C-alpha positions as CSV (number, residue, x, y, z in Angstrom):
1,M,1.7,184.5,26.7
2,W,0.0,186.9,28.9
3,G,-1.3,185.8,32.4
4,G,-1.2,182.2,31.2
5,K,-3.3,183.0,28.1
6,R,-2.2,182.6,24.5
7,V,-1.9,185.8,22.5
8,S,-2.5,186.0,18.7
9,L,-1.9,189.0,16.4
10,I,-3.7,189.6,13.1
11,L,-2.0,191.9,10.5
12,P,-4.0,192.5,7.3
13,T,-1.9,193.7,4.4
14,F,-2.6,195.3,1.1
15,N,0.1,198.0,0.5
16,E,2.6,197.5,3.3
17,R,5.4,195.6,1.6
18,D,8.1,198.1,2.7
19,S,7.1,198.0,6.4
20,I,5.6,194.7,7.1
21,R,8.8,192.8,8.0
22,R,9.9,195.4,10.5
23,V,6.4,195.6,12.1
24,I,6.3,191.8,12.5
25,E,9.7,191.8,14.2
26,E,8.7,194.7,16.5
27,F,5.6,193.0,17.7
28,Q,7.4,189.7,18.1
29,H,10.1,191.5,20.3
30,S,7.3,192.6,22.6
31,G,7.8,189.2,24.2
32,V,4.1,188.4,24.7
33,V,2.8,187.6,21.2
34,D,2.6,183.8,20.6
35,E,1.2,183.8,17.1
36,I,1.3,186.3,14.2
37,V,-1.0,185.8,11.2
38,V,-0.6,188.0,8.1
39,V,-3.7,188.1,5.9
40,N,-2.6,188.8,2.4
41,N,-5.5,190.8,0.9
42,N,-4.3,191.0,-2.7
43,A,-1.2,192.6,-1.4
44,A,1.5,194.4,-3.4
45,P,4.0,192.1,-5.2
46,G,6.9,191.1,-3.0
47,T,4.9,191.2,0.2
48,S,4.9,187.4,0.6
49,A,8.7,187.4,0.2
50,E,9.0,189.8,3.1
51,V,6.7,187.8,5.3
52,A,8.6,184.6,4.6
53,K,11.6,186.1,6.3
54,T,9.8,186.3,9.6
55,C,8.0,184.0,12.1
56,A,4.6,185.0,10.8
57,R,2.2,182.7,9.1
58,E,0.6,184.1,5.9
59,V,-2.9,183.3,4.7
60,F,-4.7,184.7,1.7
61,E,-8.1,186.4,1.5
62,P,-9.2,187.2,-2.1
63,R,-12.3,189.2,-1.1
64,Q,-11.0,192.8,-1.2
65,G,-11.5,194.9,1.9
66,Y,-10.1,195.6,5.4
67,G,-13.1,193.9,7.0
68,A,-12.8,190.8,4.9
69,A,-9.2,190.5,5.8
70,I,-9.8,190.9,9.5
71,R,-12.7,188.5,9.5
72,R,-10.5,185.9,7.8
73,G,-7.8,186.5,10.4
74,F,-10.3,185.9,13.2
75,R,-11.0,182.5,11.7
76,E,-7.3,181.6,11.4
77,V,-6.0,182.5,14.9
78,D,-6.4,180.4,18.0
79,G,-5.3,182.7,20.8
80,D,-7.3,183.4,24.0
81,L,-6.6,187.1,23.4
82,V,-6.7,188.4,19.9
83,L,-4.8,191.5,18.8
84,V,-5.4,193.4,15.6
85,A,-3.1,196.0,14.1
86,E,-2.0,197.4,10.7
87,P,1.5,196.7,9.5
88,D,2.1,200.2,8.0
89,G,4.5,201.3,10.8
90,T,2.0,203.6,12.5
91,F,1.7,201.5,15.7
92,C,4.3,200.7,18.3
93,G,4.8,197.0,19.2
94,R,5.3,197.8,22.9
95,D,1.7,199.2,23.1
96,V,0.4,195.6,23.0
97,R,1.3,195.3,26.7
98,K,-0.8,198.3,27.4
99,L,-3.8,196.7,25.7
100,L,-3.3,193.3,27.3
101,A,-3.1,194.9,30.8
102,Y,-6.6,196.3,30.3
103,A,-7.8,193.1,28.8
104,E,-7.6,191.6,32.3
105,D,-10.6,193.7,33.2
106,F,-12.3,194.4,29.9
107,E,-13.5,192.1,27.2
108,V,-12.6,194.4,24.3
109,V,-9.9,197.1,24.4
110,Y,-9.8,199.7,21.6
111,G,-6.9,202.0,20.9
112,S,-7.2,205.8,20.4
113,R,-4.9,207.9,18.2
114,T,-6.3,211.3,19.2
115,V,-4.2,212.1,22.3
116,K,-1.9,215.0,21.3
117,E,1.1,213.8,23.4
118,L,1.1,210.4,21.6
119,I,0.8,211.7,18.0
120,W,4.3,211.6,16.7
121,E,5.8,214.1,14.3
122,G,4.9,213.2,10.7
123,A,1.9,211.1,11.7
124,N,-1.1,211.4,9.4
125,M,-3.4,212.8,12.1
126,G,-4.0,216.4,11.1
127,L,-6.9,218.6,12.2
128,F,-9.4,217.1,9.7
129,L,-8.7,213.4,10.6
130,K,-8.3,214.0,14.4
131,W,-11.5,215.9,15.0
132,G,-13.4,213.9,12.4
133,N,-12.7,210.7,14.2
134,Y,-13.3,212.4,17.6
135,A,-16.7,213.8,16.5
136,V,-18.0,210.4,15.1
137,A,-16.8,208.7,18.2
138,K,-18.7,211.1,20.4
139,L,-21.8,210.6,18.2
140,M,-21.5,206.8,18.9
141,E,-21.0,207.4,22.6
142,L,-24.1,209.7,22.7
143,L,-26.4,207.5,20.7
144,F,-25.5,204.3,22.7
145,N,-24.8,205.9,26.1
146,T,-21.6,204.0,26.4
147,T,-18.1,204.4,27.7
148,S,-15.9,207.4,26.7
149,L,-14.9,207.1,23.0
150,T,-12.5,209.4,21.2
151,D,-11.6,207.6,17.9
152,V,-13.6,205.3,15.6
153,G,-10.8,204.7,13.1
154,C,-8.0,203.2,15.2
155,T,-7.3,199.7,14.1
156,L,-5.2,198.7,17.1
157,R,-7.4,196.6,19.4
158,C,-7.6,193.5,21.6
159,I,-10.6,191.2,22.1
160,R,-11.0,188.1,24.3
161,R,-11.8,184.9,22.5
162,E,-15.2,184.3,24.2
163,A,-16.3,187.8,23.3
164,L,-15.3,187.3,19.7
165,H,-17.4,184.1,19.4
166,G,-20.5,186.2,20.1
167,L,-19.6,189.0,17.6
168,E,-18.4,186.9,14.6
169,P,-21.9,185.8,13.4
170,L,-23.1,189.5,13.4
171,F,-20.3,191.0,11.3
172,T,-21.5,192.2,7.9
173,V,-18.9,194.7,6.7
174,D,-16.0,193.7,4.4
175,G,-14.8,197.3,3.7
176,S,-12.8,200.0,5.5
177,F,-15.5,200.8,8.1
178,F,-15.4,197.3,9.7
179,G,-13.8,198.9,12.7
180,P,-16.8,201.0,13.7
181,E,-19.1,198.0,13.1
182,M,-17.1,196.0,15.6
183,M,-17.3,198.8,18.1
184,V,-21.1,199.2,17.8
185,L,-21.7,195.5,18.0
186,S,-19.6,195.1,21.1
187,I,-21.6,197.9,22.7
188,L,-24.9,196.3,21.7
189,R,-23.7,192.9,23.0
190,R,-23.1,194.7,26.3
191,H,-19.4,193.7,26.5
192,K,-17.2,195.5,28.9
193,I,-15.2,197.8,26.6
194,I,-12.7,200.6,27.1
195,Q,-10.7,202.9,24.8
196,I,-7.1,203.8,25.7
197,P,-4.5,206.1,24.1
198,V,-1.8,204.6,22.0
199,N,1.2,205.9,20.1
200,Y,0.6,206.9,16.5
201,T,3.6,207.4,14.3
202,R,4.5,208.2,10.6
203,R,3.2,205.7,8.1
204,V,5.5,204.0,5.7
205,G,4.1,204.9,2.3
206,I,0.7,206.5,1.6
207,S,-2.6,205.2,2.7
208,S,-5.2,204.5,0.0
209,V,-7.9,205.8,2.5
210,T,-6.7,208.5,4.8
211,G,-4.2,209.7,2.3
212,N,-7.0,211.4,0.4
213,H,-9.3,213.8,2.3
214,W,-12.3,213.2,-0.1
215,V,-12.0,209.4,0.4
216,A,-11.6,209.9,4.1
217,L,-14.7,212.1,4.1
218,G,-16.7,209.5,2.2
219,L,-15.6,206.9,4.7
220,G,-16.6,209.1,7.6
221,L,-20.1,209.5,6.2
222,R,-20.5,205.8,5.7
223,M,-19.4,205.3,9.3
224,I,-22.1,207.8,10.5
225,A,-24.8,206.0,8.4
226,L,-23.7,202.7,9.9
227,I,-24.0,204.0,13.4
228,F,-27.5,205.4,12.9
229,D,-28.5,202.2,11.1
230,Y,-27.5,200.0,14.1
231,R,-29.1,202.4,16.5
232,L,-32.4,202.3,14.6
233,R,-32.3,198.5,14.3
234,S,-31.6,198.1,18.0
235,W,-34.6,200.2,18.8
236,L,-36.9,198.4,16.5
237,A,-35.7,194.9,17.6
238,P,-34.2,195.3,21.0
239,G,-33.3,191.6,21.4
240,C,-31.6,191.0,18.1
241,F,-28.2,191.9,19.4
242,A,-28.5,190.7,23.0
243,G,-26.3,188.2,24.6
244,D,-27.0,184.5,24.4
245,P,-30.1,183.5,26.4
246,E,-29.9,181.6,29.6
247,P,-29.9,177.8,29.0
248,E,-33.2,176.1,29.5
249,L,-33.6,173.3,32.0
250,A,-33.6,169.8,30.4
251,E,-36.8,168.9,32.2
252,P,-39.3,171.3,33.8
253,L,-39.6,171.1,37.6
254,P,-42.8,169.3,38.7
255,A,-45.6,171.6,39.7
256,L,-47.1,171.2,43.1
257,D,-50.9,171.5,43.4
258,L,-52.1,173.1,46.7
259,V,-55.7,172.2,47.5
260,L,-57.5,174.2,50.3
261,E,-60.3,172.3,51.9
262,P,-63.2,174.0,53.9
263,Y,-62.5,174.4,57.6
264,D,-64.8,172.2,59.8
265,A,-64.7,173.3,63.5
266,E,-66.6,170.3,64.8
267,E,-64.2,167.9,63.0
268,E,-61.3,169.8,64.5
269,K,-62.6,169.3,68.0
270,E,-62.9,165.5,67.5
271,R,-59.3,165.4,66.5
């Protein structure tokens, strides 16, 4: 619990068999997470056996893709505050308290892995990935004139339940660039958002995305295309991403007719 609110954590997994148990236990030991849901997205053999040794609940999402797994997780959890992370060992469980502290004032809190002092030795955040994420984040910030953004690829984030309800019908991405779509949509929905620095450590195993620079470059280009697409769509149809309209009154208020009659001075004297 955090401030009387129930906290849920979503962990999508594909190739994190060797780290997932330790990550679950680390987030559990933070003392604030009430519910942990692991979304098995066609994960490596043996992953379910590791999850079974923990307090987490496992669900299965057959549609392949990071976005598909996260969207399934959103439907499964019931917390007032929903956390998302990856169980590859790159994030620190204690950082959830940092995100939750900011969630008291902001509807969506995004993590950033680009602060030099919080990038641990051995972390997969070299020159190419760091400045690539930073550049695309600044492009998003410029095009949407939003709060300071420094990382579009960080998967550690926190969202309030009421904000999530408005975003879920708008999600379209099932793949690895779901994260930037969620960021853009939260901006277009005019949610109060902020991005804060978090620890980023060495990954257990090799990522199928950021482990290959050509794959990462392709993902970055798709992110840029997505950002421009949403910017163009929001210009062409300004109201399509707006918040819910104000509720209409059940019955219209009665109209009052004001009739002005000619002024008669003689009649006024008689009165």
